[in-house]
C-alpha atoms as a printed R data frame, in Angstrom:
    type eleno elety resid chain resno       x       y       z
1   ATOM     1    CA   MET     A     1  98.450 110.886  82.661
2   ATOM     2    CA   VAL     A     2 100.188 108.025  83.942
3   ATOM     3    CA   ASP     A     3 102.463 105.692  81.244
4   ATOM     4    CA   ASP     A     4 100.810 102.432  80.338
5   ATOM     5    CA   ARG     A     5 104.430 101.084  80.780
6   ATOM     6    CA   THR     A     6 104.701 102.606  84.573
7   ATOM     7    CA   VAL     A     7 103.892 100.011  86.918
8   ATOM     8    CA   TRP     A     8 103.323 101.329  90.329
9   ATOM     9    CA   GLN     A     9 101.922  98.384  92.690
10  ATOM    10    CA   ALA     A    10 103.159  95.328  93.722
11  ATOM    11    CA   VAL     A    11 103.235  92.029  95.407
12  ATOM    12    CA   ILE     A    12 105.741  90.216  97.772
13  ATOM    13    CA   LEU     A    13 105.331  86.764  99.051
14  ATOM    14    CA   ALA     A    14 107.141  86.489 102.155
15  ATOM    15    CA   GLY     A    15 104.579  83.782 104.069
16  ATOM    16    CA   GLY     A    16 107.531  81.132 103.982
17  ATOM    17    CA   GLN     A    17 108.599  78.971 107.145
18  ATOM    18    CA   GLY     A    18 112.069  79.553 106.174
19  ATOM    19    CA   SER     A    19 112.887  75.978 107.533
20  ATOM    20    CA   ARG     A    20 116.100  75.642 105.991
21  ATOM    21    CA   LEU     A    21 117.222  78.873 107.541
22  ATOM    22    CA   LYS     A    22 116.847  77.708 111.096
23  ATOM    23    CA   PRO     A    23 118.190  79.145 113.837
24  ATOM    24    CA   LEU     A    24 117.608  82.513 112.276
25  ATOM    25    CA   THR     A    25 113.752  82.070 111.614
26  ATOM    26    CA   ASN     A    26 112.946  80.790 115.027
27  ATOM    27    CA   THR     A    27 112.277  84.207 116.120
28  ATOM    28    CA   ILE     A    28 111.917  86.132 112.813
29  ATOM    29    CA   PRO     A    29 110.334  85.113 109.429
30  ATOM    30    CA   LYS     A    30 112.363  84.454 106.502
31  ATOM    31    CA   ALA     A    31 112.071  87.846 104.762
32  ATOM    32    CA   MET     A    32 113.503  89.630 107.799
33  ATOM    33    CA   VAL     A    33 117.004  87.653 107.883
34  ATOM    34    CA   GLU     A    34 119.724  89.716 107.173
35  ATOM    35    CA   ILE     A    35 122.308  90.125 104.714
36  ATOM    36    CA   SER     A    36 125.115  92.881 105.288
37  ATOM    37    CA   GLY     A    37 123.009  94.292 108.360
38  ATOM    38    CA   GLN     A    38 119.546  94.749 105.909
39  ATOM    39    CA   CYS     A    39 116.680  92.669 105.732
40  ATOM    40    CA   ILE     A    40 116.069  91.296 102.863
41  ATOM    41    CA   ILE     A    41 112.421  92.549 102.447
42  ATOM    42    CA   ASP     A    42 113.772  96.070 103.445
43  ATOM    43    CA   HIS     A    43 116.112  95.900 100.184
44  ATOM    44    CA   GLN     A    44 113.133  94.323  97.859
45  ATOM    45    CA   LEU     A    45 111.045  97.874  99.477
46  ATOM    46    CA   GLY     A    46 113.944 100.055  98.517
47  ATOM    47    CA   TRP     A    47 114.610  98.581  95.134
48  ATOM    48    CA   LEU     A    48 110.789  98.682  94.368
49  ATOM    49    CA   ALA     A    49 110.663 102.250  95.316
50  ATOM    50    CA   ARG     A    50 113.777 103.355  93.184
51  ATOM    51    CA   ALA     A    51 111.411 101.479  90.250
52  ATOM    52    CA   GLY     A    52 108.447 103.747  90.722
53  ATOM    53    CA   VAL     A    53 106.618 101.594  92.819
54  ATOM    54    CA   THR     A    54 104.401 103.427  95.895
55  ATOM    55    CA   ASP     A    55 102.177 100.791  96.910
56  ATOM    56    CA   VAL     A    56 102.822  97.138  98.257
57  ATOM    57    CA   VAL     A    57 101.036  94.427  99.170
58  ATOM    58    CA   VAL     A    58 103.115  91.526 101.556
59  ATOM    59    CA   SER     A    59 101.478  88.363 101.516
60  ATOM    60    CA   ALA     A    60 102.883  87.459 105.688
61  ATOM    61    CA   GLY     A    61 102.644  83.872 107.358
62  ATOM    62    CA   HIS     A    62 105.316  82.863 109.386
63  ATOM    63    CA   LEU     A    63 105.397  84.868 112.440
64  ATOM    64    CA   HIS     A    64 103.409  87.843 110.653
65  ATOM    65    CA   ASP     A    65 102.971  89.512 113.478
66  ATOM    66    CA   VAL     A    66 106.640  89.945 113.516
67  ATOM    67    CA   LEU     A    67 106.849  91.068 110.233
68  ATOM    68    CA   ALA     A    68 103.903  93.480 110.189
69  ATOM    69    CA   GLU     A    69 105.466  95.135 113.271
70  ATOM    70    CA   HIS     A    70 108.730  95.919 111.058
71  ATOM    71    CA   LEU     A    71 107.276  97.072 107.980
72  ATOM    72    CA   ALA     A    72 104.935  99.639 110.076
73  ATOM    73    CA   SER     A    73 108.427 100.886 111.479
74  ATOM    74    CA   THR     A    74 110.072 101.357 108.024
75  ATOM    75    CA   SER     A    75 111.055 104.755 106.399
76  ATOM    76    CA   PHE     A    76 110.356 103.609 102.895
77  ATOM    77    CA   SER     A    77 107.955 106.073 100.726
78  ATOM    78    CA   LEU     A    78 105.877 103.414 100.018
79  ATOM    79    CA   ARG     A    79 102.275 102.407 101.400
80  ATOM    80    CA   ILE     A    80 102.429  98.843 102.478
81  ATOM    81    CA   GLN     A    81  99.586  96.960 103.380
82  ATOM    82    CA   THR     A    82 100.132  93.027 105.301
83  ATOM    83    CA   VAL     A    83  97.692  90.338 104.614
84  ATOM    84    CA   VAL     A    84  97.485  87.255 105.826
85  ATOM    85    CA   GLU     A    85  95.935  83.853 104.517
86  ATOM    86    CA   ASP     A    86  93.320  82.141 106.621
87  ATOM    87    CA   GLU     A    87  94.667  78.868 105.325
88  ATOM    88    CA   PRO     A    88  97.411  78.047 103.103
89  ATOM    89    CA   LEU     A    89  96.811  78.394  99.465
90  ATOM    90    CA   GLY     A    90  99.969  77.748  97.670
91  ATOM    91    CA   ARG     A    91 102.134  80.338  95.650
92  ATOM    92    CA   GLY     A    92  99.594  80.766  93.177
93  ATOM    93    CA   GLY     A    93  96.653  80.914  95.252
94  ATOM    94    CA   GLY     A    94  98.242  83.467  97.284
95  ATOM    95    CA   LEU     A    95  99.453  85.808  94.865
96  ATOM    96    CA   LYS     A    96  95.929  85.854  93.969
97  ATOM    97    CA   TYR     A    97  94.872  86.656  97.178
98  ATOM    98    CA   ALA     A    98  97.186  89.498  97.762
99  ATOM    99    CA   GLY     A    99  96.403  90.391  94.483
100 ATOM   100    CA   THR     A   100  92.839  91.476  95.488
101 ATOM   101    CA   HIS     A   101  94.118  93.849  98.476
102 ATOM   102    CA   LEU     A   102  96.266  95.911  95.440
103 ATOM   103    CA   PRO     A   103  94.712  99.572  95.128
104 ATOM   104    CA   ASP     A   104  94.098  99.158  91.200
105 ATOM   105    CA   GLN     A   105  92.925  95.254  90.127
106 ATOM   106    CA   ASP     A   106  92.728  96.979  86.644
107 ATOM   107    CA   ALA     A   107  96.713  98.180  86.688
108 ATOM   108    CA   PRO     A   108  99.540  96.033  85.922
109 ATOM   109    CA   TRP     A   109 101.462  94.550  88.943
110 ATOM   110    CA   TYR     A   110 105.241  93.215  89.858
111 ATOM   111    CA   ALA     A   111 105.340  90.327  92.039
112 ATOM   112    CA   LEU     A   112 108.544  88.736  93.968
113 ATOM   113    CA   ASN     A   113 109.265  86.265  96.062
114 ATOM   114    CA   GLY     A   114 110.353  87.211  99.389
115 ATOM   115    CA   ASP     A   115 113.329  85.585  99.654
116 ATOM   116    CA   ILE     A   116 115.125  86.867  96.545
117 ATOM   117    CA   TRP     A   117 118.222  89.220  96.587
118 ATOM   118    CA   THR     A   118 118.654  90.777  93.413
119 ATOM   119    CA   ARG     A   119 119.746  94.024  91.107
120 ATOM   120    CA   PHE     A   120 118.580  94.949  88.042
121 ATOM   121    CA   ASP     A   121 116.233  97.676  86.012
122 ATOM   122    CA   LEU     A   122 112.643  96.794  87.376
123 ATOM   123    CA   GLU     A   123 111.281  99.547  85.172
124 ATOM   124    CA   ALA     A   124 113.291  97.637  81.715
125 ATOM   125    CA   MET     A   125 111.682  94.856  82.748
126 ATOM   126    CA   ALA     A   126 108.320  96.421  82.894
127 ATOM   127    CA   ASP     A   127 109.025  97.943  78.897
128 ATOM   128    CA   TYR     A   128 110.095  94.358  78.112
129 ATOM   129    CA   HIS     A   129 106.504  93.076  79.167
130 ATOM   130    CA   VAL     A   130 104.926  95.569  77.587
131 ATOM   131    CA   GLU     A   131 106.676  95.407  74.055
132 ATOM   132    CA   ARG     A   132 105.833  91.813  74.022
133 ATOM   133    CA   GLY     A   133 102.015  91.997  74.808
134 ATOM   134    CA   ALA     A   134 102.729  89.513  77.631
135 ATOM   135    CA   ALA     A   135 100.235  88.306  80.322
136 ATOM   136    CA   ALA     A   136 103.285  87.814  82.443
137 ATOM   137    CA   THR     A   137 106.806  88.335  82.163
138 ATOM   138    CA   ILE     A   138 109.206  85.987  84.438
139 ATOM   139    CA   GLY     A   139 112.566  87.504  85.517
140 ATOM   140    CA   LEU     A   140 114.890  84.621  84.326
141 ATOM   141    CA   ALA     A   141 118.328  84.104  86.378
142 ATOM   142    CA   ARG     A   142 121.370  82.107  85.696
143 ATOM   143    CA   PRO     A   143 122.577  80.732  89.223
144 ATOM   144    CA   ARG     A   144 125.969  79.776  89.699
145 ATOM   145    CA   ILE     A   145 126.679  76.425  89.381
146 ATOM   146    CA   PRO     A   146 128.148  75.168  92.700
147 ATOM   147    CA   TRP     A   147 131.129  73.010  91.055
148 ATOM   148    CA   GLY     A   148 133.709  73.574  88.461
149 ATOM   149    CA   VAL     A   149 133.380  72.383  85.407
150 ATOM   150    CA   VAL     A   150 135.713  71.527  82.782
151 ATOM   151    CA   ASP     A   151 135.911  72.885  78.733
152 ATOM   152    CA   VAL     A   152 136.851  69.891  76.348
153 ATOM   153    CA   ASP     A   153 137.639  70.779  72.259
154 ATOM   154    CA   GLU     A   154 135.950  69.045  69.707
155 ATOM   155    CA   PHE     A   155 138.473  66.020  69.984
156 ATOM   156    CA   GLY     A   156 137.838  65.463  73.806
157 ATOM   157    CA   ARG     A   157 141.366  67.355  75.092
158 ATOM   158    CA   VAL     A   158 140.688  69.706  77.944
159 ATOM   159    CA   THR     A   159 141.027  73.035  77.602
160 ATOM   160    CA   ASP     A   160 140.636  74.261  80.814
161 ATOM   161    CA   PHE     A   161 138.832  74.613  84.149
162 ATOM   162    CA   VAL     A   162 136.267  77.039  85.288
163 ATOM   163    CA   GLU     A   163 134.995  77.816  88.503
164 ATOM   164    CA   ALA     A   164 131.303  77.957  89.349
165 ATOM   165    CA   PRO     A   165 129.911  79.219  86.059
166 ATOM   166    CA   PRO     A   166 126.743  80.597  85.541
167 ATOM   167    CA   SER     A   167 123.917  77.819  84.376
168 ATOM   168    CA   PRO     A   168 123.618  77.383  80.761
169 ATOM   169    CA   TYR     A   169 120.075  77.565  81.337
170 ATOM   170    CA   PRO     A   170 118.000  79.900  82.806
171 ATOM   171    CA   VAL     A   171 115.931  79.477  85.785
172 ATOM   172    CA   ASN     A   172 112.591  80.825  87.174
173 ATOM   173    CA   GLY     A   173 113.814  84.102  89.301
174 ATOM   174    CA   GLY     A   174 110.767  84.727  91.296
175 ATOM   175    CA   ILE     A   175 110.544  87.998  89.751
176 ATOM   176    CA   TYR     A   176 107.209  88.875  87.580
177 ATOM   177    CA   VAL     A   177 105.232  91.512  85.960
178 ATOM   178    CA   PHE     A   178 101.873  90.761  85.511
179 ATOM   179    CA   ALA     A   179  99.287  92.458  83.460
180 ATOM   180    CA   SER     A   180  95.866  93.360  85.136
181 ATOM   181    CA   GLU     A   181  94.437  89.959  83.775
182 ATOM   182    CA   MET     A   182  96.250  87.846  85.843
183 ATOM   183    CA   LEU     A   183  94.702  88.077  88.894
184 ATOM   184    CA   ALA     A   184  91.619  86.312  87.310
185 ATOM   185    CA   LEU     A   185  94.023  83.696  85.232
186 ATOM   186    CA   LEU     A   186  95.927  82.589  89.115
187 ATOM   187    CA   PRO     A   187  94.397  79.638  90.932
188 ATOM   188    CA   ASP     A   188  92.379  80.415  93.888
189 ATOM   189    CA   ARG     A   189  94.538  77.412  95.349
190 ATOM   190    CA   GLY     A   190  98.255  75.938  94.296
191 ATOM   191    CA   ASP     A   191 100.844  76.362  92.423
192 ATOM   192    CA   HIS     A   192 100.756  79.110  89.245
193 ATOM   193    CA   GLU     A   193 104.115  77.707  87.985
194 ATOM   194    CA   ARG     A   194 102.048  74.390  87.508
195 ATOM   195    CA   SER     A   195  99.024  75.637  86.122
196 ATOM   196    CA   THR     A   196  98.737  79.395  84.984
197 ATOM   197    CA   PHE     A   197 102.453  79.533  83.411
198 ATOM   198    CA   PRO     A   198 102.171  76.233  81.644
199 ATOM   199    CA   MET     A   199  98.702  77.401  80.158
200 ATOM   200    CA   LEU     A   200 100.159  80.704  79.025
201 ATOM   201    CA   ALA     A   201 103.343  79.245  77.869
202 ATOM   202    CA   LYS     A   202 101.032  77.395  75.211
203 ATOM   203    CA   GLN     A   203  99.078  80.475  74.449
204 ATOM   204    CA   ARG     A   204 102.405  82.203  73.742
205 ATOM   205    CA   ARG     A   205 101.437  85.259  76.277
206 ATOM   206    CA   LEU     A   206 104.565  84.339  78.774
207 ATOM   207    CA   ALA     A   207 108.017  86.350  77.993
208 ATOM   208    CA   GLY     A   208 110.940  85.575  79.877
209 ATOM   209    CA   PHE     A   209 113.146  88.860  80.697
210 ATOM   210    CA   PRO     A   210 116.862  87.575  81.332
211 ATOM   211    CA   ILE     A   211 118.264  89.467  84.573
212 ATOM   212    CA   GLU     A   212 121.881  90.666  83.877
213 ATOM   213    CA   GLY     A   213 122.258  92.081  87.393
214 ATOM   214    CA   TYR     A   214 122.877  90.187  90.621
215 ATOM   215    CA   TRP     A   215 120.262  87.528  91.546
216 ATOM   216    CA   ARG     A   216 120.326  85.061  94.286
217 ATOM   217    CA   ALA     A   217 117.490  83.226  96.092
218 ATOM   218    CA   ILE     A   218 118.053  83.196 100.089
219 ATOM   219    CA   ASP     A   219 117.220  79.482 100.994
220 ATOM   220    CA   THR     A   220 120.083  78.550 103.676
221 ATOM   221    CA   ALA     A   221 122.714  79.542 106.081
222 ATOM   222    CA   LYS     A   222 125.244  79.173 102.955
223 ATOM   223    CA   ASP     A   223 123.317  81.682 101.042
224 ATOM   224    CA   VAL     A   224 123.215  84.275 103.519
225 ATOM   225    CA   GLU     A   225 127.271  83.619 103.834
226 ATOM   226    CA   GLU     A   226 127.680  83.864 100.271
227 ATOM   227    CA   ALA     A   227 125.568  86.773  99.774
228 ATOM   228    CA   ALA     A   228 127.264  88.639 102.133
229 ATOM   229    CA   LYS     A   229 130.574  88.026 100.571
230 ATOM   230    CA   ASP     A   230 129.026  88.775  97.308
231 ATOM   231    CA   LEU     A   231 127.977  92.231  98.456
232 ATOM   232    CA   GLN     A   232 131.750  92.744 100.035
233 ATOM   233    CA   GLY     A   233 132.994  92.310  96.541
């Protein structure tokens, strides 16, 4: 019998245009951009597999045929299905459409944006989600502020300079654990962060899991460079 904390299926949203990553995304989709010799989506698939995931639905868009061919050639011990929206549905609609292709729509699932490079205990996040009885749990990241900051004491005297500290405010890290009921709650079209999530927050059914490990959204060429430096460090 599978423990009810075990999440074994996932959706990856990988349909973005990646316009800020051009010319890298002229011939490959954003999820296939390489960092230190590995595609973003390959890193994600390996991470999911190590967390016990066996089935993944990838929602593709820009250059979807290139992505599907790449996924078909991978050696991960995962069952991977690629789906393509007939028309743009937005992030929430895309999650819902991909979710309808999961093998078991009555079971919980992970969902993640296809441009996130991260390392943390995904199974601990699933446990956290179950313990709080949440409909959805968001991975909360604290990206580094791109400027140096100044510490001052209560008298207004400068005490220290800190280069690129973590943000004091958590942001939505683009990684989720969803209860099975989320499939019905996601919008058919549009952004779940503007509809479903605020509704769940008002109902106190939305949890936030602090990401303690590495996290970076890959949006620009600078992000690719910085992530490569981080991985070498």
